[in-house]
Backbone as ProteinMPNN parsed JSONL, in Angstrom:
{"seq_chain_A": "XXXXXXXXXXXXXXXXXXXXXXXXXXXXXXXXXXXXXXXXXXXXXXXXXXXXXXXXXXXXXXXXXXXXXXXXXXXXXXXXXXXXXXXXXXXXXXXXXXXXXXXXXXXXXXXXXXXXXXXXXXXXXXXXXXXXXXXXXXXXXXXXXXXXXXXXXXXXXXXXXXXXXXXXXXXXXXXXXXXXXXXXXXXXXXXXXXXXXXXXXXXXXXXXXXXXXXXXXXXXXX", "coords_chain_A": {"N_chain_A": [[15.878, 0.673, 11.371], [14.595, 3.775, 12.411], [16.1, 6.01, 14.805], [14.353, 6.624, 17.7], [14.705, 8.087, 19.959], [13.809, 10.698, 21.973], [11.995, 11.41, 20.118], [8.954, 12.402, 19.885], [5.764, 10.815, 20.345], [3.006, 11.563, 18.368], [0.513, 10.918, 17.426], [-1.948, 8.407, 17.63], [-3.432, 6.135, 15.629], [-5.863, 3.913, 14.857], [-4.047, 1.021, 14.703], [-1.656, 2.252, 14.373], [1.137, 4.193, 15.249], [2.231, 7.429, 15.093], [5.126, 9.578, 14.866], [6.936, 12.585, 15.785], [8.983, 12.926, 13.916], [7.901, 11.901, 11.626], [6.328, 13.893, 10.567], [8.301, 15.612, 9.71], [9.361, 14.104, 7.629], [7.256, 14.141, 5.812], [7.15, 16.835, 5.286], [9.321, 17.48, 3.72], [11.463, 16.751, 0.835], [11.518, 13.735, 1.022], [11.997, 10.181, 1.429], [9.227, 8.114, 2.024], [8.441, 6.509, 5.105], [7.767, 3.301, 6.782], [5.802, 3.768, 8.749], [4.325, 6.048, 7.935], [3.302, 5.137, 5.506], [1.742, 2.938, 6.392], [-0.04, 4.258, 8.076], [-1.541, 5.902, 6.27], [-2.724, 3.99, 4.632], [-4.277, 2.706, 6.526], [-5.998, 4.768, 7.124], [-7.288, 5.052, 4.619], [-8.67, 2.648, 4.65], [-10.657, 3.182, 6.455], [-12.227, 4.905, 5.06], [-13.066, 3.458, 2.892], [-14.936, 1.014, 3.336], [-15.882, -1.348, 2.364], [-16.378, -4.877, 2.389], [-15.123, -6.161, 0.362], [-12.709, -4.993, -0.115], [-9.402, -5.079, 0.872], [-6.733, -3.804, 2.615], [-3.404, -4.277, 2.822], [-0.834, -3.898, 5.113], [2.684, -2.804, 4.928], [4.447, -4.264, 6.65], [3.199, -6.74, 7.011], [3.018, -7.656, 4.376], [5.737, -7.931, 3.857], [6.397, -9.991, 5.66], [4.864, -12.121, 4.67], [6.08, -12.486, 2.165], [8.54, -13.483, 2.887], [8.276, -15.65, 4.557], [9.279, -18.844, 5.496], [7.873, -21.121, 6.106], [5.308, -22.943, 5.016], [2.942, -23.919, 6.207], [2.65, -22.294, 8.476], [2.325, -19.898, 7.174], [-0.077, -20.326, 5.888], [-1.909, -20.382, 8.054], [-1.559, -17.812, 8.921], [-2.371, -16.17, 6.789], [-5.061, -16.739, 6.472], [-6.892, -15.201, 8.233], [-6.793, -12.773, 6.867], [-8.61, -12.605, 4.852], [-8.24, -13.112, 2.104], [-9.457, -14.713, 0.242], [-11.937, -13.683, 0.048], [-11.853, -11.068, -0.732], [-10.585, -8.174, -2.546], [-7.223, -7.25, -2.715], [-4.708, -4.884, -1.69], [-1.321, -4.652, -1.687], [1.572, -3.374, -0.147], [4.683, -3.399, -1.577], [7.946, -3.852, -0.869], [11.279, -3.324, -1.781], [13.489, -4.948, -0.143], [15.879, -5.888, 2.44], [15.71, -5.869, 5.1], [12.994, -5.645, 7.446], [12.171, -3.033, 8.019], [13.488, -1.347, 6.31], [14.882, -0.272, 3.162], [14.864, 0.179, -0.422], [12.98, 0.915, -2.325], [9.525, 1.498, -2.932], [6.624, -0.256, -4.095], [3.425, -1.268, -5.525], [1.269, -4.009, -5.156], [-1.554, -5.476, -6.462], [-4.353, -7.514, -5.945], [-7.0, -8.716, -7.847], [-10.002, -10.069, -7.464], [-12.133, -10.685, -9.238], [-11.004, -11.067, -11.769], [-9.1, -12.826, -11.118], [-6.359, -12.102, -10.85], [-3.08, -10.68, -10.367], [-1.794, -7.416, -10.123], [0.917, -5.39, -10.772], [2.045, -2.319, -9.73], [4.485, -0.091, -10.398], [6.476, 2.652, -9.855], [8.984, 3.194, -10.788], [10.274, 2.221, -13.249], [9.852, -0.574, -13.128], [11.491, -1.534, -11.076], [11.007, -3.057, -8.814], [10.179, -5.528, -9.669], [11.104, -8.198, -9.301], [10.746, -8.564, -6.528], [8.003, -8.156, -6.343], [7.035, -10.345, -7.757], [7.919, -12.342, -6.075], [6.293, -11.928, -3.819], [3.827, -12.337, -5.043], [4.056, -15.078, -5.744], [4.109, -16.154, -3.208], [1.574, -15.569, -2.203], [-0.33, -16.39, -4.115], [-0.95, -19.235, -4.054], [-2.991, -19.326, -2.216], [-5.266, -18.199, -3.207], [-7.984, -18.73, -5.311], [-7.357, -21.458, -6.033], [-4.694, -21.298, -6.677], [-4.082, -20.534, -9.309], [-3.749, -17.955, -10.194], [-3.161, -15.102, -12.305], [-0.353, -12.968, -13.31], [0.567, -9.589, -13.716], [2.49, -6.972, -15.061], [2.077, -3.574, -14.773], [2.492, -1.514, -17.183], [1.743, 1.057, -17.823], [1.747, 2.528, -15.542], [2.071, 5.608, -13.867], [5.202, 7.34, -13.756], [7.678, 8.182, -11.318], [9.307, 11.353, -10.778], [11.6, 11.806, -9.463], [13.994, 10.638, -6.993], [12.754, 9.908, -4.62], [9.987, 9.792, -4.307], [8.54, 7.401, -4.462], [7.0, 6.172, -2.448], [4.938, 8.046, -2.117], [3.774, 7.814, -4.6], [2.752, 5.148, -4.531], [0.833, 5.378, -2.541], [-0.872, 7.283, -3.658], [-1.727, 5.825, -5.866], [-3.015, 3.693, -4.564], [-5.087, 5.139, -3.37], [-6.547, 6.023, -5.632], [-7.313, 3.556, -6.754], [-8.874, 2.461, -4.696], [-10.999, 4.286, -4.731], [-11.997, 3.7, -7.226], [-12.948, 1.062, -6.895], [-14.875, 1.541, -4.867], [-16.663, 3.185, -6.168], [-17.977, 1.524, -7.794], [-16.666, 0.501, -10.004], [-15.861, -2.123, -10.507], [-18.069, -3.414, -11.441], [-18.169, -3.635, -14.155], [-16.483, -5.941, -15.704], [-14.652, -5.81, -17.768], [-13.498, -3.341, -17.726], [-10.885, -2.019, -16.147], [-9.098, -0.421, -13.403], [-6.924, 0.805, -14.465], [-6.796, 2.891, -16.386], [-7.771, 5.035, -14.878], [-5.757, 5.256, -12.965], [-3.554, 5.952, -14.573], [-4.366, 8.469, -15.56], [-5.037, 10.009, -13.302], [-3.304, 9.726, -11.067], [-0.78, 11.247, -11.315], [-1.574, 13.926, -10.738], [-2.648, 13.623, -8.16], [-0.366, 12.876, -6.752], [1.021, 15.278, -6.7], [-0.082, 16.785, -4.628], [-0.365, 15.157, -2.436], [1.354, 14.786, -0.207], [0.932, 17.159, 1.278], [-1.76, 16.812, 1.749], [-1.808, 14.528, 3.417], [-0.328, 15.498, 5.577], [-2.081, 17.541, 6.457], [-4.247, 15.955, 7.184], [-3.158, 14.457, 9.333], [-2.648, 16.527, 11.168], [-5.237, 17.443, 11.59], [-6.425, 15.199, 12.8], [-4.828, 15.081, 15.073], [-5.666, 17.402, 16.36], [-8.178, 16.664, 17.072], [-7.882, 14.849, 19.021], [-8.562, 13.635, 22.271], [-7.719, 15.318, 25.117], [-6.352, 14.173, 28.035]], "CA_chain_A": [[14.815, 1.393, 12.073], [15.057, 5.096, 12.805], [16.258, 6.257, 16.213], [13.176, 7.352, 18.177], [15.027, 8.755, 21.209], [13.405, 12.091, 21.932], [11.071, 11.602, 18.996], [7.665, 12.27, 20.564], [4.579, 10.281, 19.687], [2.07, 12.666, 18.142], [-0.817, 10.449, 17.055], [-2.236, 6.977, 17.557], [-4.589, 5.979, 14.746], [-6.03, 2.47, 14.772], [-2.88, 0.369, 15.302], [-0.455, 2.947, 13.905], [1.607, 5.298, 16.069], [3.089, 8.36, 14.361], [6.045, 10.358, 15.686], [7.245, 13.924, 15.292], [9.85, 12.835, 12.741], [7.095, 11.587, 10.447], [5.931, 15.174, 9.991], [9.474, 16.116, 8.982], [9.448, 13.321, 6.395], [6.219, 14.626, 4.897], [7.402, 18.243, 4.98], [10.43, 17.682, 2.801], [11.64, 15.778, -0.256], [12.057, 12.55, 1.683], [11.439, 8.848, 1.201], [8.249, 7.8, 3.059], [8.768, 5.317, 5.887], [6.706, 2.328, 7.007], [4.718, 4.309, 9.576], [3.482, 6.93, 7.13], [2.593, 4.275, 4.552], [0.718, 2.166, 7.102], [-1.054, 5.198, 8.555], [-2.461, 6.346, 5.227], [-3.52, 2.832, 4.227], [-5.276, 2.506, 7.57], [-7.002, 5.812, 6.924], [-8.082, 4.68, 3.444], [-9.56, 1.543, 5.012], [-11.825, 3.736, 7.152], [-13.051, 5.56, 4.044], [-13.566, 2.441, 1.965], [-15.183, -0.07, 4.293], [-16.454, -2.516, 1.707], [-15.687, -6.13, 2.729], [-14.386, -6.662, -0.799], [-11.416, -4.307, -0.194], [-8.501, -5.351, 1.991], [-5.473, -3.085, 2.463], [-2.408, -5.018, 3.587], [0.297, -3.008, 5.412], [3.984, -3.282, 4.457], [5.068, -5.257, 7.534], [2.583, -8.037, 6.744], [3.449, -8.058, 3.033], [7.122, -8.38, 3.99], [6.423, -11.288, 6.346], [4.334, -13.119, 3.737], [7.08, -12.723, 1.115], [9.767, -14.103, 3.398], [7.985, -16.754, 5.469], [9.747, -20.103, 4.914], [7.018, -22.208, 6.563], [4.036, -22.859, 4.301], [1.828, -24.139, 7.122], [2.499, -21.077, 9.27], [1.818, -18.873, 6.263], [-1.491, -20.636, 5.662], [-2.661, -19.943, 9.227], [-1.416, -16.362, 9.025], [-3.105, -15.524, 5.71], [-6.5, -17.008, 6.563], [-7.684, -14.07, 8.763], [-6.712, -11.595, 6.011], [-9.767, -12.646, 3.947], [-7.811, -12.991, 0.716], [-10.393, -15.425, -0.623], [-13.204, -12.957, 0.0], [-11.675, -9.643, -1.01], [-9.501, -7.715, -3.406], [-6.226, -6.75, -1.781], [-3.627, -4.023, -2.131], [-0.149, -4.909, -0.863], [2.792, -2.601, -0.355], [5.792, -4.288, -1.87], [9.168, -3.089, -0.641], [12.531, -3.969, -2.149], [14.15, -4.866, 1.158], [16.558, -6.984, 3.104], [15.216, -5.754, 6.464], [11.563, -5.337, 7.431], [11.914, -1.601, 8.091], [14.466, -0.607, 5.531], [14.819, -0.705, 1.783], [15.241, 1.118, -1.451], [11.926, 1.325, -3.256], [8.162, 1.021, -2.719], [5.701, -0.44, -5.217], [2.116, -1.735, -5.073], [0.76, -5.22, -5.791], [-3.002, -5.532, -6.278], [-5.059, -8.721, -6.386], [-8.388, -8.453, -8.221], [-10.655, -11.37, -7.403], [-13.002, -10.936, -10.38], [-10.207, -11.574, -12.894], [-8.111, -13.734, -10.531], [-5.079, -11.6, -11.353], [-2.284, -9.737, -9.594], [-1.327, -6.295, -10.928], [2.027, -4.715, -10.095], [2.228, -0.907, -10.076], [5.83, 0.322, -9.992], [6.71, 4.003, -10.386], [10.385, 3.375, -11.149], [10.723, 1.337, -14.34], [9.805, -1.988, -12.766], [12.618, -1.889, -10.213], [10.597, -4.037, -7.8], [9.499, -6.65, -10.308], [11.483, -9.473, -8.674], [10.108, -8.617, -5.222], [6.566, -8.305, -6.555], [6.802, -11.743, -8.141], [8.13, -13.145, -4.875], [5.069, -11.805, -3.035], [2.782, -13.01, -5.83], [4.222, -16.527, -5.61], [3.791, -16.535, -1.836], [0.145, -15.408, -1.934], [-1.199, -16.993, -5.132], [-1.512, -20.553, -3.711], [-4.112, -19.2, -1.287], [-6.4, -17.591, -3.891], [-8.489, -19.388, -6.53], [-6.64, -22.704, -6.326], [-3.299, -21.08, -7.05], [-3.88, -20.324, -10.748], [-3.872, -16.521, -10.481], [-2.218, -14.529, -13.275], [0.47, -11.846, -12.846], [0.694, -8.579, -14.78], [3.201, -5.715, -14.824], [1.276, -2.472, -15.335], [3.487, -0.654, -17.833], [1.238, 2.426, -17.925], [1.789, 3.184, -14.236], [2.836, 6.864, -13.905], [6.562, 7.209, -13.222], [8.135, 9.262, -10.452], [10.243, 12.268, -11.423], [12.746, 11.975, -8.581], [14.404, 9.394, -6.36], [12.213, 9.732, -3.276], [8.53, 9.843, -4.259], [7.887, 6.116, -4.731], [5.961, 5.965, -1.447], [3.815, 8.924, -2.455], [3.126, 7.228, -5.781], [1.924, 3.972, -4.225], [-0.339, 5.822, -1.785], [-1.771, 7.902, -4.63], [-2.301, 4.726, -6.65], [-3.964, 3.006, -3.691], [-6.249, 6.027, -3.232], [-7.322, 5.991, -6.881], [-7.9, 2.224, -6.927], [-9.965, 2.337, -3.72], [-12.136, 5.057, -5.233], [-12.538, 2.947, -8.367], [-13.743, -0.035, -6.338], [-16.016, 2.055, -4.11], [-17.616, 3.805, -7.087], [-18.63, 0.482, -8.575], [-15.941, 0.206, -11.233], [-15.717, -3.557, -10.726], [-19.284, -3.982, -12.021], [-17.844, -3.956, -15.541], [-15.264, -6.736, -15.595], [-13.722, -5.496, -18.847], [-12.89, -2.036, -17.497], [-10.118, -2.006, -14.908], [-8.749, 0.897, -12.846], [-5.633, 1.22, -15.016], [-6.937, 4.201, -17.004], [-7.897, 6.021, -13.806], [-4.424, 5.422, -12.384], [-2.713, 6.68, -15.53], [-4.813, 9.846, -15.726], [-5.284, 10.738, -12.06], [-2.224, 9.627, -10.074], [0.188, 12.356, -11.318], [-2.122, 15.085, -10.043], [-2.762, 13.28, -6.736], [0.994, 12.899, -6.21], [1.456, 16.67, -6.517], [-0.573, 17.403, -3.39], [-0.672, 14.147, -1.423], [2.1, 15.036, 1.044], [0.216, 18.189, 2.02], [-3.042, 16.224, 2.167], [-1.556, 13.652, 4.565], [0.044, 16.378, 6.685], [-3.301, 18.165, 6.941], [-5.031, 14.905, 7.836], [-2.532, 14.164, 10.629], [-2.871, 17.67, 12.063], [-6.655, 17.461, 11.964], [-6.643, 14.119, 13.762], [-4.18, 15.487, 16.322], [-6.507, 18.422, 17.009], [-9.403, 16.026, 17.549], [-7.544, 13.95, 20.115], [-9.056, 14.021, 23.595], [-6.624, 15.549, 26.049], [-6.711, 13.671, 29.359]], "C_chain_A": [[15.352, 2.718, 12.598], [15.164, 5.209, 14.322], [15.105, 7.126, 16.704], [13.435, 8.028, 19.508], [14.687, 10.247, 21.098], [12.448, 12.416, 20.806], [9.655, 11.349, 19.501], [6.609, 11.593, 19.704], [3.572, 11.419, 19.546], [0.654, 12.192, 17.847], [-0.866, 8.922, 17.087], [-3.528, 6.825, 16.762], [-4.749, 4.509, 14.422], [-4.823, 1.801, 15.434], [-1.568, 1.065, 14.954], [-0.125, 4.11, 14.834], [2.557, 6.155, 15.234], [3.927, 9.182, 15.33], [6.333, 11.706, 15.012], [8.069, 13.873, 14.012], [9.075, 12.512, 11.474], [6.575, 12.854, 9.776], [7.079, 15.777, 9.188], [9.625, 15.406, 7.641], [8.462, 13.849, 5.358], [6.462, 16.062, 4.459], [8.461, 18.453, 3.915], [10.494, 16.641, 1.706], [12.304, 14.507, 0.267], [11.309, 11.284, 1.282], [10.466, 8.524, 2.327], [8.622, 6.506, 3.779], [7.539, 4.431, 6.089], [5.518, 2.929, 7.75], [3.774, 5.179, 8.766], [2.656, 6.118, 6.132], [1.443, 3.557, 5.254], [-0.398, 3.067, 7.615], [-2.047, 5.544, 7.452], [-3.302, 5.181, 4.703], [-4.618, 2.552, 5.249], [-6.391, 3.536, 7.452], [-7.895, 5.483, 5.721], [-9.071, 3.568, 3.774], [-10.78, 2.02, 5.782], [-12.757, 4.461, 6.189], [-13.745, 4.559, 3.14], [-13.756, 1.148, 2.749], [-15.816, -1.304, 3.674], [-15.673, -3.775, 2.083], [-14.913, -6.714, 1.563], [-13.018, -6.004, -0.951], [-10.608, -4.6, 1.056], [-7.162, -4.688, 1.713], [-4.445, -3.714, 3.397], [-1.197, -4.137, 3.844], [1.634, -3.622, 5.044], [4.613, -4.351, 5.334], [4.51, -6.644, 7.271], [2.987, -8.551, 5.373], [4.879, -8.586, 3.074], [7.173, -9.777, 4.611], [5.938, -12.39, 5.42], [5.384, -13.487, 2.695], [8.245, -13.57, 1.601], [9.529, -15.254, 4.36], [8.402, -18.086, 4.839], [8.822, -21.287, 5.21], [5.629, -22.068, 5.954], [2.846, -23.016, 5.227], [1.579, -22.915, 7.991], [1.902, -19.966, 8.418], [0.325, -19.074, 6.013], [-2.345, -20.136, 6.816], [-2.649, -18.428, 9.355], [-2.294, -15.646, 8.005], [-4.615, -15.667, 5.871], [-7.306, -15.835, 7.12], [-7.679, -12.829, 7.873], [-7.816, -11.541, 4.965], [-9.376, -12.532, 2.48], [-8.76, -13.698, -0.247], [-11.683, -14.635, -0.836], [-13.07, -11.525, -0.471], [-10.617, -9.417, -2.078], [-8.496, -7.03, -2.499], [-5.225, -5.839, -2.466], [-2.47, -4.219, -1.175], [0.95, -3.919, -1.18], [3.942, -3.57, -0.523], [7.087, -3.496, -1.806], [10.387, -3.917, -1.004], [13.46, -3.878, -0.932], [15.013, -6.078, 1.473], [16.18, -6.997, 4.577], [13.781, -5.258, 6.423], [11.291, -3.843, 7.431], [12.994, -0.803, 7.376], [14.388, -1.06, 4.094], [15.104, 0.435, 0.839], [14.069, 1.663, -2.249], [10.589, 0.686, -2.891], [7.458, 0.78, -4.056], [4.433, -1.091, -4.672], [1.689, -2.96, -5.868], [-0.715, -5.364, -5.444], [-3.528, -6.876, -6.762], [-6.519, -8.37, -6.644], [-9.099, -9.793, -8.378], [-11.446, -11.702, -8.667], [-12.249, -11.482, -11.593], [-9.15, -12.57, -12.43], [-6.715, -13.375, -11.017], [-4.415, -10.667, -10.352], [-1.742, -8.671, -10.549], [-0.249, -5.55, -10.145], [2.177, -3.302, -10.641], [3.569, -0.442, -9.507], [6.145, 1.655, -10.666], [8.155, 4.246, -10.809], [10.86, 2.254, -12.072], [10.807, -0.134, -13.928], [10.908, -2.447, -11.845], [12.28, -2.973, -9.198], [9.99, -5.302, -8.394], [9.835, -7.987, -9.647], [10.78, -9.637, -7.336], [8.603, -8.807, -5.339], [6.226, -9.745, -6.926], [6.988, -12.68, -6.948], [6.874, -13.116, -3.993], [3.907, -12.504, -3.735], [2.865, -14.53, -5.663], [3.871, -17.013, -4.212], [2.284, -16.53, -1.586], [-0.726, -16.229, -2.868], [-1.705, -18.397, -4.784], [-2.756, -20.477, -2.831], [-5.327, -18.52, -1.916], [-6.729, -18.393, -5.14], [-7.632, -20.573, -6.965], [-5.255, -22.486, -6.905], [-3.044, -20.811, -8.513], [-3.988, -18.852, -11.14], [-2.791, -16.055, -11.448], [-1.446, -13.375, -12.638], [0.658, -10.875, -14.009], [1.487, -7.37, -14.296], [2.435, -4.598, -15.524], [2.208, -1.41, -15.913], [3.05, 0.799, -17.942], [1.224, 3.164, -16.581], [2.612, 4.466, -14.328], [4.172, 6.724, -13.176], [6.96, 8.426, -12.395], [9.204, 10.09, -11.159], [11.473, 12.539, -10.569], [13.057, 10.642, -7.905], [13.756, 9.102, -5.028], [10.694, 9.644, -3.203], [7.828, 8.517, -4.531], [6.765, 5.838, -3.73], [4.735, 6.8, -1.708], [3.046, 8.35, -3.64], [2.264, 6.028, -5.404], [0.694, 4.373, -3.409], [-1.355, 6.501, -2.701], [-2.471, 6.831, -5.465], [-3.331, 3.968, -5.831], [-5.235, 3.831, -3.516], [-7.151, 5.937, -4.452], [-8.01, 4.64, -7.06], [-9.054, 2.01, -5.947], [-11.198, 3.093, -4.18], [-12.799, 4.331, -6.398], [-13.432, 1.812, -7.879], [-15.009, 0.498, -5.676], [-17.084, 2.689, -5.003], [-18.288, 2.795, -8.007], [-17.935, 0.13, -9.862], [-15.866, -1.262, -11.551], [-16.972, -4.211, -11.307], [-19.084, -4.342, -13.485], [-16.489, -4.647, -15.559], [-14.212, -6.353, -16.627], [-13.008, -4.16, -18.646], [-12.207, -2.023, -16.141], [-9.833, -0.564, -14.484], [-7.527, 1.52, -13.514], [-5.703, 2.602, -15.673], [-7.044, 5.306, -15.966], [-6.54, 6.302, -13.173], [-3.549, 6.275, -13.297], [-3.079, 8.164, -15.584], [-4.782, 10.659, -14.43], [-4.096, 10.789, -11.111], [-1.246, 10.805, -10.125], [-0.31, 13.59, -10.581], [-2.237, 14.836, -8.543], [-1.395, 13.36, -6.068], [1.421, 14.324, -5.864], [1.038, 17.275, -5.183], [-0.757, 16.414, -2.241], [0.106, 14.339, -0.124], [1.366, 16.071, 1.904], [-1.118, 17.653, 2.546], [-2.851, 15.356, 3.413], [-1.157, 14.46, 5.787], [-1.2, 17.032, 7.3], [-4.184, 17.171, 7.692], [-4.48, 14.609, 9.225], [-2.8, 15.294, 11.617], [-4.33, 17.77, 12.494], [-6.958, 16.396, 13.009], [-6.005, 14.434, 15.109], [-5.056, 16.476, 17.085], [-7.767, 17.824, 17.591], [-9.143, 15.076, 18.712], [-8.062, 14.505, 21.445], [-7.86, 14.165, 24.527], [-7.075, 15.131, 27.441], [-5.947, 14.429, 30.439]], "O_chain_A": [[16.444, 2.77, 13.165], [14.4, 4.57, 15.046], [14.893, 8.228, 16.198], [12.494, 8.503, 20.143], [15.212, 10.955, 20.239], [12.13, 13.582, 20.572], [9.206, 10.204, 19.54], [6.568, 11.778, 18.488], [3.32, 12.152, 20.503], [-0.302, 12.954, 17.993], [0.055, 8.245, 16.631], [-4.581, 7.319, 17.165], [-3.879, 3.913, 13.786], [-4.601, 2.003, 16.627], [-0.49, 0.528, 15.213], [-0.995, 4.915, 15.166], [3.566, 5.662, 14.73], [3.513, 9.452, 16.458], [6.018, 11.922, 13.842], [7.872, 14.696, 13.118], [9.532, 12.812, 10.372], [6.399, 12.888, 8.558], [6.869, 16.373, 8.132], [9.975, 16.028, 6.637], [8.793, 13.986, 4.18], [6.027, 16.465, 3.379], [8.491, 19.502, 3.271], [9.658, 15.738, 1.658], [13.475, 14.237, -0.001], [10.154, 11.322, 0.858], [10.838, 8.646, 3.494], [9.059, 5.537, 3.158], [6.437, 4.748, 5.641], [4.366, 2.64, 7.427], [2.555, 5.062, 8.895], [1.468, 6.376, 5.937], [0.31, 3.566, 4.773], [-1.568, 2.685, 7.593], [-3.258, 5.487, 7.667], [-4.47, 5.369, 4.364], [-5.743, 2.206, 4.889], [-7.566, 3.228, 7.651], [-9.116, 5.62, 5.797], [-10.182, 3.542, 3.244], [-11.818, 1.36, 5.777], [-13.945, 4.613, 6.472], [-14.865, 4.783, 2.681], [-12.862, 0.304, 2.818], [-16.241, -2.21, 4.391], [-14.442, -3.754, 2.098], [-14.135, -7.652, 1.739], [-12.239, -6.402, -1.818], [-11.083, -4.391, 2.173], [-6.524, -4.969, 0.699], [-4.603, -3.685, 4.618], [-0.578, -3.664, 2.891], [1.722, -4.836, 4.862], [5.256, -5.263, 4.815], [5.253, -7.626, 7.301], [3.267, -9.739, 5.211], [5.201, -9.57, 2.407], [7.91, -10.644, 4.139], [6.523, -13.473, 5.38], [5.559, -14.662, 2.375], [8.865, -14.29, 0.819], [10.484, -15.787, 4.926], [7.926, -18.425, 3.755], [8.982, -22.352, 4.613], [4.864, -21.181, 6.333], [1.841, -22.325, 5.061], [0.43, -22.537, 8.219], [1.071, -19.189, 8.889], [-0.438, -18.111, 5.936], [-3.393, -19.53, 6.592], [-3.61, -17.831, 9.838], [-2.898, -14.622, 8.323], [-5.365, -14.791, 5.442], [-8.331, -15.49, 6.533], [-8.476, -11.917, 8.094], [-7.951, -10.539, 4.262], [-10.098, -11.92, 1.693], [-8.856, -13.325, -1.417], [-12.427, -14.888, -1.784], [-14.075, -10.827, -0.6], [-9.869, -10.319, -2.457], [-8.891, -6.295, -1.594], [-4.928, -5.99, -3.651], [-2.612, -3.98, 0.024], [1.233, -3.65, -2.347], [4.143, -4.459, 0.304], [7.3, -2.576, -2.595], [10.516, -5.068, -0.587], [14.127, -2.866, -0.72], [14.889, -7.137, 0.859], [16.314, -8.026, 5.239], [13.385, -4.546, 5.5], [10.271, -3.413, 6.893], [13.359, 0.292, 7.804], [13.872, -2.145, 3.826], [15.53, 1.516, 1.248], [14.154, 2.762, -2.797], [10.519, -0.503, -2.581], [7.667, 1.513, -5.022], [4.369, -1.43, -3.49], [1.738, -2.96, -7.098], [-1.083, -5.374, -4.27], [-3.19, -7.325, -7.858], [-7.194, -7.803, -5.785], [-8.826, -10.55, -9.309], [-11.443, -12.845, -9.124], [-12.799, -12.272, -12.36], [-8.391, -13.099, -13.243], [-5.981, -14.222, -11.526], [-5.082, -9.961, -9.594], [-1.287, -8.987, -11.648], [-0.466, -5.134, -9.007], [2.402, -3.099, -11.834], [3.762, -0.405, -8.292], [6.087, 1.773, -11.89], [8.52, 5.371, -11.15], [11.728, 1.456, -11.718], [11.724, -0.849, -14.333], [11.238, -3.633, -11.825], [13.157, -3.723, -8.77], [9.348, -6.07, -7.677], [8.949, -8.819, -9.452], [10.272, -10.716, -7.029], [7.994, -9.522, -4.543], [5.232, -10.294, -6.45], [6.294, -13.69, -6.829], [6.445, -14.151, -3.483], [3.103, -13.18, -3.094], [1.844, -15.188, -5.463], [3.397, -18.135, -4.037], [1.769, -17.375, -0.853], [-1.772, -16.723, -2.447], [-2.817, -18.736, -5.189], [-3.492, -21.456, -2.712], [-6.321, -18.287, -1.229], [-5.842, -18.699, -5.937], [-7.234, -20.672, -8.126], [-4.698, -23.376, -7.548], [-1.891, -20.853, -8.942], [-4.286, -18.538, -12.292], [-1.66, -16.54, -11.421], [-1.819, -12.867, -11.58], [0.882, -11.29, -15.146], [1.19, -6.81, -13.241], [2.177, -4.671, -16.725], [2.655, -0.513, -15.198], [3.885, 1.684, -18.131], [0.743, 4.294, -16.497], [3.741, 4.43, -14.817], [4.265, 6.083, -12.129], [6.619, 9.559, -12.734], [9.917, 9.589, -12.028], [12.292, 13.395, -10.903], [12.438, 9.627, -8.224], [14.15, 8.151, -4.352], [10.157, 9.436, -2.115], [6.629, 8.51, -4.806], [5.707, 5.332, -4.104], [3.611, 6.327, -1.542], [1.817, 8.397, -3.675], [1.148, 5.898, -5.907], [-0.371, 3.777, -3.566], [-2.561, 6.316, -2.538], [-3.669, 6.928, -5.734], [-4.403, 3.634, -6.337], [-6.337, 3.283, -3.513], [-8.368, 5.793, -4.328], [-9.168, 4.588, -7.475], [-10.086, 1.447, -6.311], [-12.318, 2.604, -4.037], [-14.022, 4.349, -6.534], [-14.538, 1.623, -8.385], [-16.096, -0.035, -5.899], [-18.261, 2.727, -4.645], [-19.068, 3.161, -8.886], [-18.544, -0.483, -10.74], [-15.812, -1.64, -12.721], [-16.966, -5.399, -11.629], [-19.745, -5.242, -14.004], [-15.456, -3.988, -15.44], [-13.017, -6.545, -16.399], [-12.02, -3.879, -19.324], [-12.871, -2.017, -15.105], [-10.274, 0.386, -15.131], [-7.135, 2.636, -13.172], [-4.776, 3.399, -15.533], [-6.481, 6.387, -16.141], [-6.212, 7.452, -12.88], [-2.885, 7.207, -12.842], [-2.196, 9.019, -15.646], [-4.529, 11.863, -14.46], [-3.9, 11.79, -10.421], [-0.901, 11.332, -9.068], [0.46, 14.235, -9.869], [-1.958, 15.727, -7.741], [-1.276, 13.855, -4.947], [2.098, 14.551, -4.862], [1.709, 18.165, -4.662], [-1.253, 16.792, -1.18], [-0.429, 14.079, 0.954], [1.2, 15.88, 3.108], [-1.546, 17.997, 3.647], [-3.64, 15.438, 4.355], [-1.585, 14.161, 6.901], [-1.347, 17.068, 8.522], [-4.789, 17.508, 8.709], [-5.241, 14.518, 10.189], [-3.141, 15.043, 12.773], [-4.622, 18.139, 13.632], [-7.66, 16.656, 13.986], [-6.557, 14.103, 16.158], [-5.172, 16.398, 18.307], [-8.368, 18.398, 18.5], [-10.082, 14.558, 19.317], [-7.997, 15.709, 21.693], [-7.082, 13.227, 24.696], [-8.054, 15.658, 27.97], [-6.115, 14.15, 31.626]]}, "name": "protein", "num_of_chains": 1, "seq": "XXXXXXXXXXXXXXXXXXXXXXXXXXXXXXXXXXXXXXXXXXXXXXXXXXXXXXXXXXXXXXXXXXXXXXXXXXXXXXXXXXXXXXXXXXXXXXXXXXXXXXXXXXXXXXXXXXXXXXXXXXXXXXXXXXXXXXXXXXXXXXXXXXXXXXXXXXXXXXXXXXXXXXXXXXXXXXXXXXXXXXXXXXXXXXXXXXXXXXXXXXXXXXXXXXXXXXXXXXXXXX"}
C-alpha cells in the first residue's frame, strides 16, 4: 500500500476516496492503482444503472478468489446479485490485496452462462482468472458455467497500461449492454472490444483526469 503521509484527499466519490498522488499516476506512464480502478468502475456504474449490470471492484474480486471458507463466501456473494446480473470483475495477479503485477478483466454473461477473460498481456493472468472463475461459478447457474479466454482482446504496447486497458474494455462492454447488444444472444461484445478499445485507451487517462477535476470543482465547499 502506498504511503499516504502528506498525500491529501482530493475527492470522495461514492465509497471511493482519491488522493493527490492518484492524479500523478494518471498524468504519467504509470501502472494504475486500486483506487483509480475502483473510482472509474464506480463512475461507470452511475452511467449504466441497469440492474442486469454489476461492476465488482478489485478488493472484492481479490477476497472472493482467496476466501478459504465456502460458507462465508456464500453469504458474502449473495448481496452482489450474481444470479440476477452480468458482472465485470477486475482480476489482479497478486499476493497482496493492494499490490501486484498485472490487471485483467473477467466478465460473466448470464445469457450464455459463461465467463470471458480479457487480458491485454498475452494471457498473463490466466491462472488468476481461472481461480476467480472457480470461486464464483458455483454460485451461478448451478455451477456449470463455461470459461473462455478472449484471444482477440487488444494487447497493450507497454508494461504499464494494463489498468487502462481493463477500464477501456469495461467501458465498451457496459455500452454494449446498455445499447441492447444482449438482445441478440449470438452477437457478443467481443467485436466492439477488438475495434474500439485501442482508441479508447489512447485518451482514457486524460478522460479520467478531466472527470476527477470536474467532480472536484462540483464539490460543495463547507
